[in-house]
C-alpha positions, 0 to 999 in steps of 0.5 A: 414049809419056811427054811429047807431042813438040809438048808437049816442043818448046813446053815447051823453047822457052819453057825451062819449069822443070818435072819429068816424074811418071810414074804407072799408067795411068789414065783421067781427070786425076781417077785420075792426081792420086789414083795420084800422090798429089797433090791434084786442086786441084792437077791442072790438067785440060783440056777442049776447046771449040767457040766456033763457028768457033774452039776454046777450051782451058778449064783448071780442077782436076780437082776441079770440074765447068765450068760452062758457063752461067758460062763463057758469061757470061764469054766472052760466046758459049755455047761446046760442047765440042768431040766426040772427032774434033776434040779429036784432030785438033788434040791429034794427039800426044796421047791420047784424054782426055790433052790438056795444059792448055796450048793455047799450044802447039797453038795455040789460045786459052786460059782457066784457071779463078781457081781455080787461082791459088791452089795452089803446084804446078800438074799437067799431062797430059803426052799419055798415060794414065801421065804429068804434067807438073809445075811450080810455080805461077809457071811455070804462070803466066808459060806461061799469061799469054797466056791468058782467066782466070775463074771457070767451074767448080764442086764 
């Protein structure tokens, strides 16, 4: 597949400056970073959450774990991890476990962990398990400018 059609359409519509990194197939964002020789803190992983009536895409570095309690404090509501079926309905052009960290391209409200702001380069899943979208921090910030930001992860 290389890049999910909806993601490509979104990036093209935004005139995004990015490149595609092809790597050996993996099963997680952290593994993708490792086989691509990318620091895990530069790899932005996406976690789809159900906020009981809407969905929220939490974006955080691959070397960190989401803290639902911190996210609850940030949002004022208690989200739960969305199930595989829910993820598949929204990210229907992506492989399971390879969802892009740009919710705007899929009509999903997004919150980005503040830890990503200090990274000069950012990589996201391209929608399969063998390619990444790479961009600099300024471009990632531009593409996520409508997203909420907060601290909701830990190592």
